[in-house]
PDB file with SEQRES, HELIX, SHEET and CRYST1 records, atoms N, CA, C and O in Angstrom:
SEQRES   1 A   79  MET THR GLU GLN PRO PRO SER THR ASP PRO GLU ASP LEU          
SEQRES   2 A   79  ASP PRO GLU ALA GLU ALA ALA ALA ALA GLU GLY GLU THR          
SEQRES   3 A   79  PRO THR THR GLY VAL PRO ALA VAL ASP ARG VAL VAL ALA          
SEQRES   4 A   79  ASP LEU ASP ARG LEU ASP ASP ALA PRO LEU GLU GLU HIS          
SEQRES   5 A   79  LEU ALA VAL PHE GLU ARG ALA HIS GLU SER LEU ARG SER          
SEQRES   6 A   79  ALA LEU ASP ALA PRO SER VAL ASP GLN PRO GLY ASP ALA          
SEQRES   7 A   79  ASP                                                          
HELIX    1 AA1 PRO A   10  ASP A   12  5                                   3    
HELIX    2 AA2 PRO A   15  ALA A   22  1                                   8    
HELIX    3 AA3 PRO A   32  ASP A   42  1                                  11    
HELIX    4 AA4 ARG A   43  ASP A   46  5                                   4    
HELIX    5 AA5 LEU A   49  ASP A   68  1                                  20    
CRYST1    1.000    1.000    1.000  90.00  90.00  90.00 P 1           1          
ATOM      1  N   MET A   1      67.491 100.376 110.929  1.00  0.00           N  
ATOM      2  CA  MET A   1      68.198 101.618 110.977  1.00  0.00           C  
ATOM      3  C   MET A   1      69.532 101.453 110.176  1.00  0.00           C  
ATOM      4  O   MET A   1      70.215 100.449 110.377  1.00  0.00           O  
ATOM      5  N   THR A   2      69.905 102.352 109.323  1.00  0.00           N  
ATOM      6  CA  THR A   2      71.155 102.239 108.611  1.00  0.00           C  
ATOM      7  C   THR A   2      72.245 103.062 109.263  1.00  0.00           C  
ATOM      8  O   THR A   2      71.976 104.121 109.831  1.00  0.00           O  
ATOM      9  N   GLU A   3      73.476 102.581 109.185  1.00  0.00           N  
ATOM     10  CA  GLU A   3      74.556 103.268 109.745  1.00  0.00           C  
ATOM     11  C   GLU A   3      74.924 104.550 108.940  1.00  0.00           C  
ATOM     12  O   GLU A   3      74.981 104.558 107.710  1.00  0.00           O  
ATOM     13  N   GLN A   4      75.163 105.594 109.700  1.00  0.00           N  
ATOM     14  CA  GLN A   4      75.518 106.895 109.000  1.00  0.00           C  
ATOM     15  C   GLN A   4      76.943 106.887 108.650  1.00  0.00           C  
ATOM     16  O   GLN A   4      77.772 106.374 109.403  1.00  0.00           O  
ATOM     17  N   PRO A   5      77.278 107.472 107.464  1.00  0.00           N  
ATOM     18  CA  PRO A   5      78.742 107.531 107.091  1.00  0.00           C  
ATOM     19  C   PRO A   5      79.484 108.463 108.052  1.00  0.00           C  
ATOM     20  O   PRO A   5      78.891 109.328 108.696  1.00  0.00           O  
ATOM     21  N   PRO A   6      80.809 108.255 108.127  1.00  0.00           N  
ATOM     22  CA  PRO A   6      81.547 109.161 109.028  1.00  0.00           C  
ATOM     23  C   PRO A   6      81.473 110.560 108.597  1.00  0.00           C  
ATOM     24  O   PRO A   6      81.379 110.838 107.402  1.00  0.00           O  
ATOM     25  N   SER A   7      81.512 111.466 109.525  1.00  0.00           N  
ATOM     26  CA  SER A   7      81.499 112.909 109.301  1.00  0.00           C  
ATOM     27  C   SER A   7      82.766 113.333 108.559  1.00  0.00           C  
ATOM     28  O   SER A   7      83.847 112.796 108.801  1.00  0.00           O  
ATOM     29  N   THR A   8      82.624 114.294 107.660  1.00  0.00           N  
ATOM     30  CA  THR A   8      83.772 114.863 107.023  1.00  0.00           C  
ATOM     31  C   THR A   8      84.073 116.269 107.530  1.00  0.00           C  
ATOM     32  O   THR A   8      84.942 116.962 107.002  1.00  0.00           O  
ATOM     33  N   ASP A   9      83.314 116.691 108.598  1.00  0.00           N  
ATOM     34  CA  ASP A   9      83.522 117.984 109.227  1.00  0.00           C  
ATOM     35  C   ASP A   9      84.897 117.902 109.940  1.00  0.00           C  
ATOM     36  O   ASP A   9      85.127 116.999 110.744  1.00  0.00           O  
ATOM     37  N   PRO A  10      85.815 118.865 109.630  1.00  0.00           N  
ATOM     38  CA  PRO A  10      87.092 118.794 110.355  1.00  0.00           C  
ATOM     39  C   PRO A  10      87.018 118.776 111.869  1.00  0.00           C  
ATOM     40  O   PRO A  10      87.914 118.231 112.515  1.00  0.00           O  
ATOM     41  N   GLU A  11      86.007 119.337 112.442  1.00  0.00           N  
ATOM     42  CA  GLU A  11      85.853 119.387 113.892  1.00  0.00           C  
ATOM     43  C   GLU A  11      85.399 117.971 114.442  1.00  0.00           C  
ATOM     44  O   GLU A  11      85.468 117.712 115.643  1.00  0.00           O  
ATOM     45  N   ASP A  12      84.960 117.123 113.558  1.00  0.00           N  
ATOM     46  CA  ASP A  12      84.494 115.784 113.984  1.00  0.00           C  
ATOM     47  C   ASP A  12      85.528 114.693 113.736  1.00  0.00           C  
ATOM     48  O   ASP A  12      85.277 113.525 114.034  1.00  0.00           O  
ATOM     49  N   LEU A  13      86.674 115.055 113.201  1.00  0.00           N  
ATOM     50  CA  LEU A  13      87.669 114.045 112.900  1.00  0.00           C  
ATOM     51  C   LEU A  13      88.180 113.342 114.136  1.00  0.00           C  
ATOM     52  O   LEU A  13      88.310 113.954 115.197  1.00  0.00           O  
ATOM     53  N   ASP A  14      88.476 112.039 114.005  1.00  0.00           N  
ATOM     54  CA  ASP A  14      89.045 111.221 115.083  1.00  0.00           C  
ATOM     55  C   ASP A  14      90.406 111.775 115.436  1.00  0.00           C  
ATOM     56  O   ASP A  14      91.264 111.910 114.563  1.00  0.00           O  
ATOM     57  N   PRO A  15      90.614 112.090 116.668  1.00  0.00           N  
ATOM     58  CA  PRO A  15      91.959 112.601 117.058  1.00  0.00           C  
ATOM     59  C   PRO A  15      93.059 111.601 116.820  1.00  0.00           C  
ATOM     60  O   PRO A  15      94.179 112.017 116.524  1.00  0.00           O  
ATOM     61  N   GLU A  16      92.808 110.264 116.933  1.00  0.00           N  
ATOM     62  CA  GLU A  16      93.831 109.284 116.613  1.00  0.00           C  
ATOM     63  C   GLU A  16      94.150 109.292 115.132  1.00  0.00           C  
ATOM     64  O   GLU A  16      95.320 109.180 114.766  1.00  0.00           O  
ATOM     65  N   ALA A  17      93.134 109.423 114.245  1.00  0.00           N  
ATOM     66  CA  ALA A  17      93.370 109.434 112.809  1.00  0.00           C  
ATOM     67  C   ALA A  17      94.156 110.710 112.452  1.00  0.00           C  
ATOM     68  O   ALA A  17      95.056 110.666 111.613  1.00  0.00           O  
ATOM     69  N   GLU A  18      93.818 111.846 113.089  1.00  0.00           N  
ATOM     70  CA  GLU A  18      94.566 113.072 112.829  1.00  0.00           C  
ATOM     71  C   GLU A  18      96.003 112.937 113.231  1.00  0.00           C  
ATOM     72  O   GLU A  18      96.886 113.399 112.508  1.00  0.00           O  
ATOM     73  N   ALA A  19      96.277 112.310 114.375  1.00  0.00           N  
ATOM     74  CA  ALA A  19      97.661 112.099 114.875  1.00  0.00           C  
ATOM     75  C   ALA A  19      98.422 111.203 113.912  1.00  0.00           C  
ATOM     76  O   ALA A  19      99.582 111.474 113.604  1.00  0.00           O  
ATOM     77  N   ALA A  20      97.770 110.112 113.419  1.00  0.00           N  
ATOM     78  CA  ALA A  20      98.401 109.176 112.524  1.00  0.00           C  
ATOM     79  C   ALA A  20      98.774 109.911 111.223  1.00  0.00           C  
ATOM     80  O   ALA A  20      99.870 109.745 110.687  1.00  0.00           O  
ATOM     81  N   ALA A  21      97.846 110.709 110.745  1.00  0.00           N  
ATOM     82  CA  ALA A  21      98.123 111.434 109.504  1.00  0.00           C  
ATOM     83  C   ALA A  21      99.233 112.487 109.696  1.00  0.00           C  
ATOM     84  O   ALA A  21     100.012 112.740 108.777  1.00  0.00           O  
ATOM     85  N   ALA A  22      99.298 113.082 110.858  1.00  0.00           N  
ATOM     86  CA  ALA A  22     100.354 114.056 111.072  1.00  0.00           C  
ATOM     87  C   ALA A  22     101.738 113.373 111.214  1.00  0.00           C  
ATOM     88  O   ALA A  22     102.764 114.003 110.956  1.00  0.00           O  
ATOM     89  N   GLU A  23     101.764 112.117 111.614  1.00  0.00           N  
ATOM     90  CA  GLU A  23     103.017 111.388 111.737  1.00  0.00           C  
ATOM     91  C   GLU A  23     103.402 110.692 110.442  1.00  0.00           C  
ATOM     92  O   GLU A  23     104.397 109.971 110.377  1.00  0.00           O  
ATOM     93  N   GLY A  24     102.560 110.931 109.370  1.00  0.00           N  
ATOM     94  CA  GLY A  24     102.874 110.273 108.117  1.00  0.00           C  
ATOM     95  C   GLY A  24     102.300 108.828 107.910  1.00  0.00           C  
ATOM     96  O   GLY A  24     102.536 108.166 106.898  1.00  0.00           O  
ATOM     97  N   GLU A  25     101.557 108.413 108.914  1.00  0.00           N  
ATOM     98  CA  GLU A  25     100.938 107.075 108.856  1.00  0.00           C  
ATOM     99  C   GLU A  25      99.584 107.181 108.137  1.00  0.00           C  
ATOM    100  O   GLU A  25      98.885 108.186 108.270  1.00  0.00           O  
ATOM    101  N   THR A  26      99.221 106.144 107.379  1.00  0.00           N  
ATOM    102  CA  THR A  26      97.945 106.093 106.742  1.00  0.00           C  
ATOM    103  C   THR A  26      96.867 105.908 107.731  1.00  0.00           C  
ATOM    104  O   THR A  26      96.872 104.893 108.428  1.00  0.00           O  
ATOM    105  N   PRO A  27      95.914 106.829 107.858  1.00  0.00           N  
ATOM    106  CA  PRO A  27      94.847 106.657 108.818  1.00  0.00           C  
ATOM    107  C   PRO A  27      93.919 105.578 108.337  1.00  0.00           C  
ATOM    108  O   PRO A  27      93.880 105.306 107.137  1.00  0.00           O  
ATOM    109  N   THR A  28      93.144 104.927 109.246  1.00  0.00           N  
ATOM    110  CA  THR A  28      92.193 103.914 108.888  1.00  0.00           C  
ATOM    111  C   THR A  28      90.819 104.401 109.281  1.00  0.00           C  
ATOM    112  O   THR A  28      90.627 105.180 110.215  1.00  0.00           O  
ATOM    113  N   THR A  29      89.835 103.872 108.477  1.00  0.00           N  
ATOM    114  CA  THR A  29      88.443 104.182 108.722  1.00  0.00           C  
ATOM    115  C   THR A  29      87.689 103.150 109.442  1.00  0.00           C  
ATOM    116  O   THR A  29      86.634 103.452 110.000  1.00  0.00           O  
ATOM    117  N   GLY A  30      88.174 101.893 109.473  1.00  0.00           N  
ATOM    118  CA  GLY A  30      87.496 100.776 110.052  1.00  0.00           C  
ATOM    119  C   GLY A  30      86.650 100.099 108.997  1.00  0.00           C  
ATOM    120  O   GLY A  30      86.008  99.091 109.292  1.00  0.00           O  
ATOM    121  N   VAL A  31      86.623 100.597 107.814  1.00  0.00           N  
ATOM    122  CA  VAL A  31      85.853  99.976 106.690  1.00  0.00           C  
ATOM    123  C   VAL A  31      86.934  99.420 105.755  1.00  0.00           C  
ATOM    124  O   VAL A  31      87.628 100.199 105.102  1.00  0.00           O  
ATOM    125  N   PRO A  32      87.095  98.082 105.674  1.00  0.00           N  
ATOM    126  CA  PRO A  32      88.189  97.470 104.933  1.00  0.00           C  
ATOM    127  C   PRO A  32      88.270  98.022 103.473  1.00  0.00           C  
ATOM    128  O   PRO A  32      89.351  98.389 103.012  1.00  0.00           O  
ATOM    129  N   ALA A  33      87.175  98.073 102.792  1.00  0.00           N  
ATOM    130  CA  ALA A  33      87.218  98.540 101.378  1.00  0.00           C  
ATOM    131  C   ALA A  33      87.747  99.940 101.263  1.00  0.00           C  
ATOM    132  O   ALA A  33      88.498 100.231 100.332  1.00  0.00           O  
ATOM    133  N   VAL A  34      87.393 100.812 102.161  1.00  0.00           N  
ATOM    134  CA  VAL A  34      87.831 102.205 102.138  1.00  0.00           C  
ATOM    135  C   VAL A  34      89.248 102.290 102.558  1.00  0.00           C  
ATOM    136  O   VAL A  34      90.006 103.053 101.959  1.00  0.00           O  
ATOM    137  N   ASP A  35      89.695 101.504 103.622  1.00  0.00           N  
ATOM    138  CA  ASP A  35      91.043 101.513 104.029  1.00  0.00           C  
ATOM    139  C   ASP A  35      92.015 101.053 102.934  1.00  0.00           C  
ATOM    140  O   ASP A  35      93.138 101.552 102.862  1.00  0.00           O  
ATOM    141  N   ARG A  36      91.590 100.094 102.068  1.00  0.00           N  
ATOM    142  CA  ARG A  36      92.430  99.650 100.964  1.00  0.00           C  
ATOM    143  C   ARG A  36      92.642 100.824 100.000  1.00  0.00           C  
ATOM    144  O   ARG A  36      93.758 101.066  99.542  1.00  0.00           O  
ATOM    145  N   VAL A  37      91.526 101.569  99.691  1.00  0.00           N  
ATOM    146  CA  VAL A  37      91.621 102.696  98.794  1.00  0.00           C  
ATOM    147  C   VAL A  37      92.569 103.772  99.367  1.00  0.00           C  
ATOM    148  O   VAL A  37      93.443 104.292  98.674  1.00  0.00           O  
ATOM    149  N   VAL A  38      92.363 104.076 100.632  1.00  0.00           N  
ATOM    150  CA  VAL A  38      93.240 105.093 101.297  1.00  0.00           C  
ATOM    151  C   VAL A  38      94.684 104.652 101.219  1.00  0.00           C  
ATOM    152  O   VAL A  38      95.551 105.495 100.992  1.00  0.00           O  
ATOM    153  N   ALA A  39      94.989 103.395 101.393  1.00  0.00           N  
ATOM    154  CA  ALA A  39      96.362 102.943 101.441  1.00  0.00           C  
ATOM    155  C   ALA A  39      96.926 103.061  99.973  1.00  0.00           C  
ATOM    156  O   ALA A  39      98.076 103.461  99.792  1.00  0.00           O  
ATOM    157  N   ASP A  40      96.116 102.714  98.947  1.00  0.00           N  
ATOM    158  CA  ASP A  40      96.565 102.865  97.569  1.00  0.00           C  
ATOM    159  C   ASP A  40      96.838 104.324  97.257  1.00  0.00           C  
ATOM    160  O   ASP A  40      97.837 104.622  96.602  1.00  0.00           O  
ATOM    161  N   LEU A  41      95.991 105.248  97.699  1.00  0.00           N  
ATOM    162  CA  LEU A  41      96.208 106.637  97.463  1.00  0.00           C  
ATOM    163  C   LEU A  41      97.448 107.135  98.169  1.00  0.00           C  
ATOM    164  O   LEU A  41      98.177 107.973  97.639  1.00  0.00           O  
ATOM    165  N   ASP A  42      97.682 106.643  99.314  1.00  0.00           N  
ATOM    166  CA  ASP A  42      98.822 107.033 100.137  1.00  0.00           C  
ATOM    167  C   ASP A  42     100.177 106.682  99.438  1.00  0.00           C  
ATOM    168  O   ASP A  42     101.188 107.360  99.624  1.00  0.00           O  
ATOM    169  N   ARG A  43     100.143 105.634  98.662  1.00  0.00           N  
ATOM    170  CA  ARG A  43     101.380 105.150  97.949  1.00  0.00           C  
ATOM    171  C   ARG A  43     101.588 105.992  96.669  1.00  0.00           C  
ATOM    172  O   ARG A  43     102.608 105.817  96.004  1.00  0.00           O  
ATOM    173  N   LEU A  44     100.698 106.861  96.317  1.00  0.00           N  
ATOM    174  CA  LEU A  44     100.897 107.644  95.030  1.00  0.00           C  
ATOM    175  C   LEU A  44     102.144 108.483  95.085  1.00  0.00           C  
ATOM    176  O   LEU A  44     102.720 108.740  94.028  1.00  0.00           O  
ATOM    177  N   ASP A  45     102.621 108.945  96.265  1.00  0.00           N  
ATOM    178  CA  ASP A  45     103.770 109.768  96.333  1.00  0.00           C  
ATOM    179  C   ASP A  45     104.974 109.085  95.705  1.00  0.00           C  
ATOM    180  O   ASP A  45     105.840 109.734  95.119  1.00  0.00           O  
ATOM    181  N   ASP A  46     105.012 107.774  95.835  1.00  0.00           N  
ATOM    182  CA  ASP A  46     106.159 107.008  95.292  1.00  0.00           C  
ATOM    183  C   ASP A  46     105.980 106.497  93.844  1.00  0.00           C  
ATOM    184  O   ASP A  46     106.908 105.934  93.263  1.00  0.00           O  
ATOM    185  N   ALA A  47     104.780 106.698  93.273  1.00  0.00           N  
ATOM    186  CA  ALA A  47     104.464 106.208  91.965  1.00  0.00           C  
ATOM    187  C   ALA A  47     104.693 107.250  90.893  1.00  0.00           C  
ATOM    188  O   ALA A  47     104.503 108.438  91.155  1.00  0.00           O  
ATOM    189  N   PRO A  48     105.088 106.861  89.712  1.00  0.00           N  
ATOM    190  CA  PRO A  48     105.280 107.854  88.595  1.00  0.00           C  
ATOM    191  C   PRO A  48     103.926 108.458  88.260  1.00  0.00           C  
ATOM    192  O   PRO A  48     102.871 107.832  88.363  1.00  0.00           O  
ATOM    193  N   LEU A  49     104.027 109.699  87.859  1.00  0.00           N  
ATOM    194  CA  LEU A  49     102.770 110.473  87.556  1.00  0.00           C  
ATOM    195  C   LEU A  49     101.876 109.733  86.549  1.00  0.00           C  
ATOM    196  O   LEU A  49     100.652 109.832  86.633  1.00  0.00           O  
ATOM    197  N   GLU A  50     102.431 109.038  85.660  1.00  0.00           N  
ATOM    198  CA  GLU A  50     101.724 108.368  84.585  1.00  0.00           C  
ATOM    199  C   GLU A  50     100.756 107.293  85.199  1.00  0.00           C  
ATOM    200  O   GLU A  50      99.776 106.913  84.559  1.00  0.00           O  
ATOM    201  N   GLU A  51     101.043 106.817  86.437  1.00  0.00           N  
ATOM    202  CA  GLU A  51     100.205 105.753  87.094  1.00  0.00           C  
ATOM    203  C   GLU A  51      99.128 106.350  87.895  1.00  0.00           C  
ATOM    204  O   GLU A  51      98.224 105.617  88.297  1.00  0.00           O  
ATOM    205  N   HIS A  52      99.128 107.616  88.172  1.00  0.00           N  
ATOM    206  CA  HIS A  52      98.155 108.235  89.069  1.00  0.00           C  
ATOM    207  C   HIS A  52      96.746 108.144  88.578  1.00  0.00           C  
ATOM    208  O   HIS A  52      95.853 107.866  89.378  1.00  0.00           O  
ATOM    209  N   LEU A  53      96.484 108.362  87.309  1.00  0.00           N  
ATOM    210  CA  LEU A  53      95.134 108.348  86.782  1.00  0.00           C  
ATOM    211  C   LEU A  53      94.503 106.954  86.984  1.00  0.00           C  
ATOM    212  O   LEU A  53      93.345 106.868  87.392  1.00  0.00           O  
ATOM    213  N   ALA A  54      95.193 105.937  86.727  1.00  0.00           N  
ATOM    214  CA  ALA A  54      94.725 104.544  86.919  1.00  0.00           C  
ATOM    215  C   ALA A  54      94.361 104.271  88.344  1.00  0.00           C  
ATOM    216  O   ALA A  54      93.362 103.607  88.622  1.00  0.00           O  
ATOM    217  N   VAL A  55      95.192 104.797  89.289  1.00  0.00           N  
ATOM    218  CA  VAL A  55      94.917 104.616  90.701  1.00  0.00           C  
ATOM    219  C   VAL A  55      93.646 105.372  91.109  1.00  0.00           C  
ATOM    220  O   VAL A  55      92.797 104.860  91.839  1.00  0.00           O  
ATOM    221  N   PHE A  56      93.550 106.599  90.611  1.00  0.00           N  
ATOM    222  CA  PHE A  56      92.348 107.416  91.001  1.00  0.00           C  
ATOM    223  C   PHE A  56      91.082 106.736  90.433  1.00  0.00           C  
ATOM    224  O   PHE A  56      90.042 106.726  91.093  1.00  0.00           O  
ATOM    225  N   GLU A  57      91.166 106.167  89.211  1.00  0.00           N  
ATOM    226  CA  GLU A  57      90.032 105.519  88.615  1.00  0.00           C  
ATOM    227  C   GLU A  57      89.633 104.296  89.380  1.00  0.00           C  
ATOM    228  O   GLU A  57      88.445 104.051  89.587  1.00  0.00           O  
ATOM    229  N   ARG A  58      90.609 103.518  89.808  1.00  0.00           N  
ATOM    230  CA  ARG A  58      90.327 102.285  90.642  1.00  0.00           C  
ATOM    231  C   ARG A  58      89.727 102.732  92.019  1.00  0.00           C  
ATOM    232  O   ARG A  58      88.802 102.111  92.543  1.00  0.00           O  
ATOM    233  N   ALA A  59      90.285 103.809  92.561  1.00  0.00           N  
ATOM    234  CA  ALA A  59      89.770 104.301  93.870  1.00  0.00           C  
ATOM    235  C   ALA A  59      88.295 104.687  93.724  1.00  0.00           C  
ATOM    236  O   ALA A  59      87.458 104.300  94.540  1.00  0.00           O  
ATOM    237  N   HIS A  60      87.995 105.440  92.693  1.00  0.00           N  
ATOM    238  CA  HIS A  60      86.624 105.944  92.456  1.00  0.00           C  
ATOM    239  C   HIS A  60      85.703 104.745  92.315  1.00  0.00           C  
ATOM    240  O   HIS A  60      84.654 104.711  92.958  1.00  0.00           O  
ATOM    241  N   GLU A  61      86.062 103.746  91.487  1.00  0.00           N  
ATOM    242  CA  GLU A  61      85.261 102.546  91.277  1.00  0.00           C  
ATOM    243  C   GLU A  61      85.041 101.767  92.570  1.00  0.00           C  
ATOM    244  O   GLU A  61      83.936 101.310  92.860  1.00  0.00           O  
ATOM    245  N   SER A  62      86.136 101.624  93.350  1.00  0.00           N  
ATOM    246  CA  SER A  62      85.967 100.879  94.633  1.00  0.00           C  
ATOM    247  C   SER A  62      85.087 101.609  95.590  1.00  0.00           C  
ATOM    248  O   SER A  62      84.251 100.988  96.247  1.00  0.00           O  
ATOM    249  N   LEU A  63      85.238 102.913  95.699  1.00  0.00           N  
ATOM    250  CA  LEU A  63      84.437 103.695  96.637  1.00  0.00           C  
ATOM    251  C   LEU A  63      82.995 103.681  96.137  1.00  0.00           C  
ATOM    252  O   LEU A  63      82.084 103.513  96.947  1.00  0.00           O  
ATOM    253  N   ARG A  64      82.752 103.849  94.842  1.00  0.00           N  
ATOM    254  CA  ARG A  64      81.348 103.837  94.325  1.00  0.00           C  
ATOM    255  C   ARG A  64      80.717 102.468  94.614  1.00  0.00           C  
ATOM    256  O   ARG A  64      79.548 102.422  94.997  1.00  0.00           O  
ATOM    257  N   SER A  65      81.444 101.346  94.447  1.00  0.00           N  
ATOM    258  CA  SER A  65      80.900 100.034  94.689  1.00  0.00           C  
ATOM    259  C   SER A  65      80.527  99.859  96.165  1.00  0.00           C  
ATOM    260  O   SER A  65      79.508  99.269  96.522  1.00  0.00           O  
ATOM    261  N   ALA A  66      81.448 100.428  97.024  1.00  0.00           N  
ATOM    262  CA  ALA A  66      81.163 100.352  98.480  1.00  0.00           C  
ATOM    263  C   ALA A  66      79.961 101.127  98.851  1.00  0.00           C  
ATOM    264  O   ALA A  66      79.215 100.690  99.728  1.00  0.00           O  
ATOM    265  N   LEU A  67      79.702 102.306  98.219  1.00  0.00           N  
ATOM    266  CA  LEU A  67      78.548 103.136  98.522  1.00  0.00           C  
ATOM    267  C   LEU A  67      77.264 102.475  97.921  1.00  0.00           C  
ATOM    268  O   LEU A  67      76.186 102.578  98.506  1.00  0.00           O  
ATOM    269  N   ASP A  68      77.393 101.816  96.779  1.00  0.00           N  
ATOM    270  CA  ASP A  68      76.225 101.227  96.118  1.00  0.00           C  
ATOM    271  C   ASP A  68      75.850  99.870  96.751  1.00  0.00           C  
ATOM    272  O   ASP A  68      74.730  99.402  96.550  1.00  0.00           O  
ATOM    273  N   ALA A  69      76.729  99.252  97.486  1.00  0.00           N  
ATOM    274  CA  ALA A  69      76.450  97.930  98.086  1.00  0.00           C  
ATOM    275  C   ALA A  69      75.302  98.109  99.121  1.00  0.00           C  
ATOM    276  O   ALA A  69      75.218  99.105  99.840  1.00  0.00           O  
ATOM    277  N   PRO A  70      74.428  97.075  99.142  1.00  0.00           N  
ATOM    278  CA  PRO A  70      73.370  97.153 100.120  1.00  0.00           C  
ATOM    279  C   PRO A  70      73.959  97.147 101.521  1.00  0.00           C  
ATOM    280  O   PRO A  70      74.916  96.416 101.779  1.00  0.00           O  
ATOM    281  N   SER A  71      73.411  97.948 102.434  1.00  0.00           N  
ATOM    282  CA  SER A  71      73.887  98.029 103.782  1.00  0.00           C  
ATOM    283  C   SER A  71      73.362  96.780 104.538  1.00  0.00           C  
ATOM    284  O   SER A  71      72.296  96.232 104.257  1.00  0.00           O  
ATOM    285  N   VAL A  72      74.158  96.401 105.469  1.00  0.00           N  
ATOM    286  CA  VAL A  72      73.816  95.242 106.354  1.00  0.00           C  
ATOM    287  C   VAL A  72      73.336  95.855 107.675  1.00  0.00           C  
ATOM    288  O   VAL A  72      74.079  96.563 108.355  1.00  0.00           O  
ATOM    289  N   ASP A  73      72.099  95.570 108.012  1.00  0.00           N  
ATOM    290  CA  ASP A  73      71.612  95.992 109.292  1.00  0.00           C  
ATOM    291  C   ASP A  73      72.248  95.251 110.442  1.00  0.00           C  
ATOM    292  O   ASP A  73      72.457  94.040 110.366  1.00  0.00           O  
ATOM    293  N   GLN A  74      72.543  95.936 111.462  1.00  0.00           N  
ATOM    294  CA  GLN A  74      73.122  95.330 112.639  1.00  0.00           C  
ATOM    295  C   GLN A  74      72.024  94.616 113.459  1.00  0.00           C  
ATOM    296  O   GLN A  74      70.888  95.089 113.483  1.00  0.00           O  
ATOM    297  N   PRO A  75      72.332  93.510 114.120  1.00  0.00           N  
ATOM    298  CA  PRO A  75      71.318  92.896 114.946  1.00  0.00           C  
ATOM    299  C   PRO A  75      70.757  93.861 115.959  1.00  0.00           C  
ATOM    300  O   PRO A  75      71.492  94.594 116.620  1.00  0.00           O  
ATOM    301  N   GLY A  76      69.474  93.850 116.068  1.00  0.00           N  
ATOM    302  CA  GLY A  76      68.799  94.740 117.051  1.00  0.00           C  
ATOM    303  C   GLY A  76      68.362  96.017 116.426  1.00  0.00           C  
ATOM    304  O   GLY A  76      67.611  96.766 117.050  1.00  0.00           O  
ATOM    305  N   ASP A  77      68.802  96.325 115.186  1.00  0.00           N  
ATOM    306  CA  ASP A  77      68.359  97.575 114.534  1.00  0.00           C  
ATOM    307  C   ASP A  77      66.904  97.409 114.043  1.00  0.00           C  
ATOM    308  O   ASP A  77      66.512  96.370 113.510  1.00  0.00           O  
ATOM    309  N   ALA A  78      66.166  98.435 114.243  1.00  0.00           N  
ATOM    310  CA  ALA A  78      64.750  98.428 113.767  1.00  0.00           C  
ATOM    311  C   ALA A  78      64.619  99.449 112.657  1.00  0.00           C  
ATOM    312  O   ALA A  78      65.249 100.507 112.677  1.00  0.00           O  
ATOM    313  N   ASP A  79      63.751  99.091 111.648  1.00  0.00           N  
ATOM    314  CA  ASP A  79      63.505 100.019 110.585  1.00  0.00           C  
ATOM    315  C   ASP A  79      62.449 100.994 110.882  1.00  0.00           C  
ATOM    316  O   ASP A  79      62.144 101.846 110.048  1.00  0.00           O  
TER     317      ASP A  79                                                      
END                                                                             
């Protein structure tokens, strides 16, 4: 069985992640590759506009690679 991606429905958001975002903290997903992308995007406010496109392109490539990577079944999961 494969792990389902986190929901993007606003009603399903983690209350801790919502609180962190409201306080200006970068929320975490628990997926290291995604957390690095989120942190990079969070720093865009301090970056010159000319640098934004490159950051977005890197973010897209990183997220695409994470989605394309084969999933690792957890022990005990049955197909």
